[in-house]
C-alpha positions in Angstrom: 134.0 89.4 76.6 135.5 91.4 79.5 136.6 94.1 77.0 133.0 95.0 76.6 132.6 95.8 80.3 134.1 99.1 81.3 134.9 98.0 84.9 136.8 94.9 83.8 138.8 96.5 81.0 142.6 96.5 81.6 143.5 100.0 80.4 146.1 102.4 81.6 144.5 105.7 82.7 144.9 108.5 80.1 146.8 111.6 81.2 144.7 114.8 81.6 144.7 117.0 78.6 146.4 120.4 78.9 144.7 123.7 78.5 141.1 122.4 78.8 138.7 122.6 81.7 137.0 119.4 80.5 137.2 116.5 83.0 135.5 113.2 83.3 133.5 114.4 86.3 132.2 117.3 84.3 131.2 114.9 81.5 129.4 112.6 83.8 127.5 115.5 85.5 126.5 116.9 82.1 125.5 113.4 80.9 123.2 112.9 83.9 121.6 116.3 83.2 121.0 115.3 79.6 119.7 111.9 80.6 117.3 113.5 83.1 116.0 115.9 80.4 115.7 113.5 77.4 116.3 109.9 78.5 118.9 107.3 77.5 117.4 106.7 74.1 118.1 110.3 73.0 121.5 110.7 74.5 124.2 111.1 71.9 127.8 112.1 72.2 127.1 115.0 69.8 124.3 116.4 72.0 126.5 116.0 75.1 129.3 117.8 73.4 127.0 120.7 72.5 125.8 120.9 76.2 129.5 121.1 77.3 130.4 123.4 74.4 133.2 121.2 73.2 133.8 118.9 70.3 132.9 115.3 70.2 136.6 114.5 69.8 137.2 116.1 73.2 134.7 113.8 74.8 136.2 110.7 73.3 139.5 111.5 75.0 137.8 110.8 78.3 135.1 108.2 77.4 135.5 105.6 74.7 131.8 104.9 73.9 128.3 105.9 74.8 127.9 102.6 76.6 130.8 103.4 78.8 129.2 106.8 79.5 126.0 105.1 80.6 127.9 102.8 82.9 129.6 105.8 84.5 126.4 107.8 84.8 124.5 104.8 86.4 127.3 104.2 88.9 127.3 108.0 89.7 123.5 107.8 90.5 124.1 104.9 92.9 126.8 107.1 94.4 124.1 109.5 95.5 122.8 106.8 97.9 124.1 107.6 101.4 125.9 104.6 103.0 125.0 104.3 106.7 127.9 104.2 109.2 129.6 100.8 109.5 128.5 100.5 113.1 124.8 100.7 112.2 122.4 98.2 113.5 122.1 95.7 110.6 118.3 95.8 110.0 118.1 99.6 110.2 121.2 100.0 108.1 120.0 97.7 105.4 116.6 99.4 105.4 118.0 102.9 105.1 120.4 101.9 102.3 117.8 100.1 100.2 115.1 102.8 100.6 117.8 105.3 99.5 118.9 103.2 96.6 115.4 103.0 95.1 114.8 106.7 95.7 118.0 107.7 93.9 117.1 105.6 90.9 113.5 107.0 90.7 115.0 110.5 90.9 116.7 109.7 87.6 113.9 107.8 85.7 116.2 106.7 82.9 118.4 104.7 85.3 116.2 101.7 86.0 116.1 100.9 82.3 119.9 100.4 82.4 119.9 97.7 85.1 120.6 95.0 82.6 124.1 96.5 82.3 126.9 95.0 84.5 126.7 96.6 88.0 130.4 96.5 88.8 131.2 100.2 89.3 132.9 101.3 92.5 129.7 103.0 94.0 127.6 99.9 93.4 130.3 97.6 94.8 130.7 99.8 97.9 127.0 99.6 98.6 126.9 95.8 98.0 129.8 95.5 100.4 127.8 97.3 103.0 124.8 95.0 102.4 126.9 91.9 102.8 128.7 93.3 105.8 125.3 93.9 107.6 124.1 90.4 106.6 127.3 88.8 107.9 126.9 90.7 111.2 123.4 89.3 111.4 124.9 85.8 111.3 124.4 84.8 107.7 127.2 83.0 105.7 127.7 80.8 102.7 124.5 80.0 100.7 122.3 82.0 103.1 124.5 85.1 102.7 124.5 84.8 98.9 120.8 84.2 98.6 120.0 87.1 101.0 122.2 89.5 99.0 120.5 88.5 95.8 117.1 88.7 97.3 117.6 92.2 98.6 119.3 93.5 95.4 116.6 91.9 93.3 113.9 93.4 95.4 115.1 97.0 95.3 116.2 97.0 91.6 113.0 95.2 90.5 110.9 97.7 92.5 112.8 100.6 90.9 112.1 99.2 87.4 108.5 98.6 88.0 107.8 101.9 89.7 109.6 103.9 87.1 107.5 102.2 84.4 104.2 102.9 86.2 105.2 106.5 87.0 105.5 107.1 83.3 101.8 106.3 83.2 101.1 108.9 85.9 98.3 110.5 83.9 94.6 110.2 84.7 93.7 109.3 81.1 96.4 106.5 80.9 95.4 105.1 84.4 91.8 105.1 83.3 92.7 103.0 80.2 94.6 100.5 82.4 91.7 100.3 84.7 89.2 99.8 81.9 91.5 97.2 80.3 91.5 95.1 83.4 87.9 95.6 84.4 86.7 94.7 80.9 88.1 91.2 81.5 87.1 90.8 85.1 86.0 87.2 84.5 89.5 86.4 83.2 91.2 88.4 85.9 88.9 88.2 88.9 91.6 88.8 91.5 93.3 91.6 89.7 90.1 93.4 89.2 89.2 93.4 92.9 92.5 93.3 94.8 93.7 96.8 94.4 95.9 96.1 91.4 93.8 98.5 89.4 93.1 101.2 91.9 95.3 100.8 95.0 94.8 102.7 98.2 98.5 103.1 98.7 101.4 104.7 97.0 104.3 102.9 95.5 106.5 104.3 98.2 104.3 102.7 100.9 104.1 99.4 99.0 107.9 99.3 98.7 108.6 100.0 102.3 105.9 97.5 103.5 107.4 94.8 101.2 111.0 95.6 102.2 110.1 95.3 105.9 108.5 91.9 105.3 111.6 90.7 103.3 114.0 91.8 106.1 111.8 90.2 108.7 112.1 86.9 106.9 115.8 87.1 106.0 116.9 88.2 109.5 114.5 86.0 111.4 116.4 84.1 114.2 119.6 86.1 113.7 
């Protein structure tokens, strides 16, 4: 139901409350700080109210549910991604935006886990608009345009999710266990045990940029 999606809800904006410094922007900023510190699983409206030194009731005047707050926080993170100038060369503009999008999400490790939520906030849509505008300028339209947009979005969001997950294992002991797990079954996983999957000679940043360049080469070939 559309009522479950913050961005599709047909609601009149509430008037600001008098005699209070609390604003929606302050709430979102504090929520992101709380999320950066503790993660989405531990975020509660009570803890957020304590951080802001207000009552939970004061929060609910601005935000109806924790889910709405997560949607707002996720869209705010995407808003940290610089949008290149409209006159940018399409390939370099797309590359800059998508590299920045992944970097913003990894700077807030809780955000990739929320990617199953509807991505319809104004900051997400503004950046998706830029992606499509660059693809249209490259000569794509119709099915090609739709497929290219989905491919690029899926690539950057999927990479952010995978890299955030692996970065949580960024501990020598944990990496050693992963390595031992794969190598112990080398007969079952002969390619994984020898291809660099276990002990790569490159960073996840290098892997992402290399892959993104290849995807852009293919999507924009002949345009």
